[in-house]
N, C-alpha and C positions, 0 to 999 in steps of 0.2 A: 205743395203741388208744383211741378215744373211748368214753365211757360210752354204753350203748345206751338209757338212759332219761334224762329231764331231771332237773335238780337237785332240784326239789320232790319228785318221785317217789322219787328215790334217798334223799332225807332221810327220807321216810315209811318206806321200806323199812328203813333203818338204825335208825330209832327203834323199830321193831317187834321188834328183836333183844333178847331178854331177857338180863339179867345174873344173875338168880336165878330159881328155880322153873322151870328149863328142863325139857323133856320127859325127858331122861335122869336128871336129878336127881329129879324126881317119881317116876319108875318105881323108882329105887333106894330112895327113902324108903318107898314103899309096900311093897316087898318086905322091907326091913329091919324095918319096923313089924310086918308079918305074921309075921316070924320071931321076934318078941318083943323086939326091940331098941328102946330108947327114946332119944331124942336131942333136942337143941335145934337150932333153925335160925338161921344167920347171926348168931351171937353177936357183938355190936358191940365188946366189949372185948378180943377176940382179934385178932391180926394178920390182916388180910385178910378178916375176917368169914367164917370157914369155912362151907361149905354145910351140913355136919352135924357137930354136936359131941356127943360121948358122954362126959359128965362122969364117969360111973361107971368108965370105962376110961382116962380122961385121954387121949382120942384124938379126932382130927378126920378127916373125910373131905372131900376136895375133888373135886368132879365137874367136870372140865375139858373144854371143847369143844376138839376137835382143831385146828380152824382158828384160833381166837382165842388158844389157849395154845401153839400150835406143837408138836404131837406129832410129833417127828422120825420120818420114815420112814412115816408114816401116809398112807393113801390119801386121807383127807379133809383133809389139811393142804396145801392148795394156796396159790399166790401169785396175787393179782390182777394182771392184765396192765396195768391203767392205774394211774396215780398211784403208781408203785412206790416213790418216796422216802417218801411219806407212810406207806404200808403197812409198809415196812421199819422206819421209826422207831416206828410203833405196835406192831408185833410185838416189837421189841426192848424197848420199855418194858414190855409185858405180861410177857415172860419174866423181865426183871429184877425186877419187882414180885413175881412168883410166887416166885422164888428167895429174895428177902428175906423174904417172909411165911413160907415154909417154914422157913427158917433161924431166924427169930424164934420160931416155934411150937416148934421142937425145943429151942431155948435155954431156953424156958419149961417144958420137960419134957413136952411133948405128943407123942404118937405121931401120925404123919401118913400118911394114905393118899391116893393120887391115883388116881381112877378116870377114865380117859379115856372120852370119849363113844363111841369105837369099841368099847369093852368092852361097852357096853350094846347096840350094834348087832350085835356078833359073838355074843353069848350072851343067854340070857333073863335078865331081872332077878333071878329067884329064884336062879340059879346064881351070879351076881355077889354077891348078898346073902349067900349061904352062905359064899363065900370071904371077904367082908368080916367076917362074923360070926366065922369061925375066927380071922382076924387080930386082931379086937378081943380075943378071949379068950386070945390067945397073948402071948408076951413080945417078939415082934418089934416093932421100933420103926417100921418103914416097910412100905408095900405100894404097888405100882404095878400096875394092871391096864389093859389086857391085858399079859401078859408078851410080850417080843419074839418068842418061839417061837410063841405063839398067833397073832400077826399073820401070821407066815410060813406057818403051817399053814393059815390061813384063806384065804390068797391075797389078802388085802386090803392087804398091805404094798406100799408104792410101790417101783418098781424102784430098784436101787442107783444112787447118783450124786446130783447136786444135784436138789433139788425145784423 
């Protein structure tokens, strides 16, 4: 299927997609700050420059977009119908890089949380921040939101089978 816009327009559209300071990330940062948690942003000497770094807890929070980071089973994790080979390679590279960064962070002794974009859509930022805050103060090494059961209950999960 051919693209519905010309190349210069598509280029402008793609250039406008942010890699950091996204709307879900900003909403979570605001809610966490209001709850009294202090953090650093995009620390360059940590693998993958995590979105939020909590040195006090030796923990990082990654706010992942469902489309770009391939949230399996998520309603918002669709596949473009044009230029499939490019997108397949792009998504594979993204997921490989994510896995390596998470592994490297854990090997350095950091706790890692992944907050999917849909968690911010399914719940208000304050409730997500509350769960992240409880995780920060716990001994748990990992957190992933939303939980699979939350996606099923919300009705936002994609139908079973290939996406």
